[in-house]
N, C-alpha and C positions, 0 to 999 in steps of 0.2 A: 503491499502502500506506500503510498505516497503519502512524505509527511509533507502539508498544509498549513505555512506558517498562517496567522490569521490574524489583521495588524485591528487596532479601534483606530477608530478618528471620524471626524464632523464626515456626514457625504450628503451635506447640503454643498458643491461646488459653481461656481461658477467661471463657463468655459468661453474660452473665445477660442470661432471657428471661421477662420484662414481659409475660401471659398465654400460657395454654397451652391454644389452644385447636387446632381443626386445620390453622388451618395453620402455627400453631406447631409441631405432632407435624410435621408435612411438613419445617419448616426445620430442626430436631434432625435428624432419619434425614440428611438433605443433611452437617449440620456433622458426625454419627457419624464418616459415610462418609468422610473428610479426617481424624478425629483428633482435635477441635476438644473441650473438656469442657465440659459445657453444663447449667446448674442452671437447673429449669423452675419459674417462679412463678405461683398463680394462686388468687380466693381460696373455693378450693373442693380436694380434692383428690382423686388420681388423672382429673385432667381430659389428655386425648391425649399436650399434647406431655410429663405425665411419664412418660408411660411408659414415656418414650423415651429419660430424661436420665440422666444420671449424681446426678444430689439436687435435692428438690424443695422451695419451698416454696410455706406457706400462711399466706396475710396480706392486707390493707385495702390497697391500692393506693395510695388517696384518701389515707392514716395517712400525711403525711409523715415520721411519728418510727417510725414501722415498715419504710419503702423505707430510711428511715436504716442502721437494724441491720443490713440484711441486706446492704445496697453492702459496712458496713464488715467485716460477718461473712465475707462472700465473695471481697471484694478483687476484683470483675472488671474481666476488659482490657476487654471490650465490654455494653454492656445496650443491649439490643433490643427495643422495646417492639412488642406486637403488639394490644395495645388502647386504647380511647381511654381508662377508666376509671384512669387516671394523674395521681398529684399533680405534673404533669412538672416544674412550675417546679425539680420541685429537681436537673431533671438538671443544669441550668447548674454545679451547686455539683457533682457529679461528672463533672461534667468539671472543672475548677480542682482533685483531686483528682488525676487519673490517666485514668479510665476516657474508652473511646469510645463515643459515647452517637449511638445508629441510627436513622438517618441525622448530625443532629447536633440540640445541644439543641433549637434556635432550630428547625428541625424537629418535632423531635416537640411542641414549645410549642404551636405555629401551624397543626399541621394536626391537631392532638385538638381545635378547636375551630373549626367553621364560618366564626364572625367572625374570627378569624385570619386565618384563612385567603383569604378572600373579599376581603375588603379590601385582601389583600397582591395578590393577582391582581390586584384593578380600582381602588384606588385610585393603588397604586407602582407592577403592570407594567401596565397599560392593555389586559388582556384583555377579550374580551368575554364575558359571562354574561346571562341573566336578570336583569330586576328584581327590588329584593328589599327588606326593611327587614327589622328585627330585634323582636323585642314583648318583655316580661317580667312582662307583666302581658294578662289576657281583652281587656283595653280596649285596648292598643297592637296588639295582635295583627287586635281590629277595625278597628280605622285601617289598619295596614299595609295589610289585606286590600284594604280601599276606594281607597289609593293604588296597589296597583300591578292591584287586577284578579282578577275571575273568569273561571275558575277559575284556582287558582294554588294550589301549593304547599307545605306547613308540617313544616318536620320540628326537631327541637333540634336546640340547639348544641353538643354531645356523646349521641355516637348509634353503633351500629352495622348493619350488616344490617338496612337498612331500618327501625330498633324507633323507634317513635314518631310516624315519618309519616304522614302521612292526605293528600288533594286537598279542599280548598274548593274545593264549586261553586254551595252558596247561603248565606246567612245564616248563616241554620240550623243552620247547619257547620262555625261558628268554633269555639263553646265547645265542642262535645265535639271538635276538631282541637286547641282545646289543654291539653284533659284528655287528651287521647291521647298526645301528644305532652309533655306533665310527666311522665308512667306510664313510657313511654318512653327520656327520659335517662341518663345515665348521668353518674353525678359526678352535683358541685352545684351546678351552673350553671343556673337553674330562667329560660331564653329560649328560644327558638325564630327560626330564620329562614326568613320569607315570602318566596315568587319566584311568580313568576309563570309564566303558564306559558308553555313552551316551546314550539311546534308543530315537534315535531321528526324528521324521517322515521325515524330510528336511531340509538343512541347505539353510546361504542364506548369500551371501554378501551385505554389504551399506558401497558404497560407499559416504562418508562424508567431505566435503568438510566446511574448517575453512577458514574466509577471519580473515586478519589485517582489525579493528574498523567496521565490520557492520559481518551481520551473520550467523549462520552455516547454511551449507542447504545441501540436501544428496536426492540419485540420488534412482529412483523406485527401489527397492530390485531384486537384482539377483541371479539366480538360482544356485546350479552349482553338476555335479556328478562326483565323485574322482574316482581311480583306482590305487593302490600304493600311496595313498596321496597324487599324481595329477591331476589336473579338466582333464576331457577330454571332457566334455559341458559345455557352462553356455548361458543362456538365462531370459530374461529382457522383462514385472514383471515377479519374482516370485510369484507365490501364497501367499499371508501369510495375517491372520486375521488384521484386525484394533486394538487391542488387543497387540497381538504379532509384527504389526511393529510401534504403540508408544512407546512400551513398549524397543526392540533396538534402536531406536532415540535417549531415553534417556540414556539409557546401552553412546550407541555410541557418545553420547554431553559432558558425565560425561565421558567420559576416554579421549578423542583428550582434554578435555576444560584443565586438568590433565596435561598434554605433550607438551603444549603448541603450537606456532606458524602457520603458514596457510602452506593450501597446501590441498594434497586432500591424505586421508588415508584409505585403508581397507578392513572393522575390520566385523568381522565371528561370527556368529553365528548358533549355535542348537535352530528348532521350534521343542518341543517336546510336550507331552503332559495336562507337568508339566508348560508351557511355556516358556521363551525364557533366553538356556544359552552363558552364551560370549563364543569365543573357541579361535581366534589370533586376531592378529591389523597389517597391516604390512602401516609404514610411507608413503607408495606412491602409483601409480596406481598399480594395483591387476591384474593378471594374468585373473580371471574369468572376471571381468571389460571390454577387450578387446571388447562383445560384444559390446560396445557401438560405437565400427568403423562399425556396421554395420548404422548404421542412427539412432538408439531410443533412442536417446537423439537432445536438440541442441547443448549442446557439447557436445564433449567425453570424457573420463576422465584425460586424456595426454591434454586438452586442458586444463582442467580445473584445474587441476594440478599448470601449465601454473602461467593462469590468478591470480590464487590463490596464487605464491609468488610475482609475477608480483603487485600485491596490484592492479589489473584489479577489478573493481567490479564486481561480478555476482549477476545481479538483482533475476534469479529464474535460478532455470533446471527445461528442461520439459521434460518429456518425450511423443516422437511425433509418436513411431512405436515401434509395439513388433517382437525383436530378436533373435538369437539366436547364438554360437559359437562352432566352434571344431577342436578339434586339430590335426593339422598333424604331427608324428612319425615316426619316424626314427626306422627302425629295426637293422639295423647290422654300425657298424665300416664305415668310410669314410673319406679320405683328402680331397675328389671334388666331397658329392652327388650335383646329378642335377636331373629331374624334369619332369617329364612327365603327358600329363591328365589337363595342366592348361586350354586349349581351349575350353575342354569338362566344365569344369564348365562355361569359363565366358561366354560362350552358354544357363546358366541355367538361368532362368527369378529368380530377387530378390532376387542374388545369388553372391556373389566375394570372393576374401581370399588375406592372407599377405602371404609372399614367404621372409623369417629371413632373409635370406643369409648367412646360419652361415658357416664357413667355415669345418666343420667337425659334423662329424653325429658320433652319438648312439648307445646303444638302448634305446628306450624311450626318443629320445631328442626331444623335443618341435622344429620342423623345421617347422613348419604352422599354420595357422590358414585359415577356411572358417567363412565366415558368413550369414547366410542369416537373410529376415525381412520379414513384412506385413505389414497389418492394425493391429491393437489394437484390434477389432475380430474377428479376423483369430484365431485359438485353437497353446497355446505355444507347441503345442508336434508337432501338424505339420513344423511350421517352425525350429524346435530343428532335427527333421527326413531330413527337406531339406539342414542343416548343415554336420545335418552327411553323407546323401549321398554324399554333394560336397567331401567330407574329402575322404570319401572312394574310391574318382576317382583318387586319386593323386597318382602317385605311383616315390616312390624314387629311382635313379640308382645309385649304391654304384661304 
């Protein structure tokens, strides 16, 4: 039996949430259920998490002075980043002032920039990754492509949901890839990473929960399929050998321990004939982890993140069902999107949905997600097909 340490503390906390998208919204709902106070922050009004928070702020989070202002105004117990485009170097000062940055100022700084986390993983921890180079100009990118070889993948150092990511197959693709990466970059960092293409059999996300004074825990692995660098479906559990899951867990444990702090990390891996390759890491609930909203676990990823943050001991994470999620994507720009077909999803067995409440749409923007579950004995392909079928029922009206 695990030795769980139980601390005594005041549960009523004030949390400043930096980024208020759909992941932040589910986190706020989890926090509201156990009586926490949330101030949701983003660059536009009526963002999803703002709709369920106690208070909100609209600022440019890349403006350090604005960040300083709202931290001084609200005096939060916890600062919880949900996106990359934040002046994260200010977090070290907020920790000195008494706020707890989640998972830690170091983790937030390192993982908001692919360069820092990749160098930590490879140079300090010796994790196996794809061959890679950095570039700050199109000429440097051209040189990097020649060194890692084609095909290869180009990503901005700061981005999310696959923005700015593309594959280079021919020399003529290099300049287009550079322009697309710069256009999709978040923040003011004009730099990209070019990675050798890894011939992988599948990709997984390993949700890793670090706790204060208690053991690190792992969720069952999540498989996912991507298009344009953004996930389209995810499923849990993903098929993986005992050897590979042990290797992935050890890598995830190493990198999360090096970053420090408590919370849920989404650690991504490639599974290859040559073993497991570390890909990326997010210090917060992961988009592919929305599958846990299908009731696959005793706690979903947002509840796990919150409990770890608050030092509520998590005895175990159990896999209860097999499940899948599929995204509902917009195809047009609109300032007032509405939805049809929801009642048809509601009539399906073992199926559910979430509409995020984003006030505007644009092509390929994720507007909602459908969820399906069944017994652990049910073929996972069948459950994925059910989630995809449900997503196709929804019509977005522009």
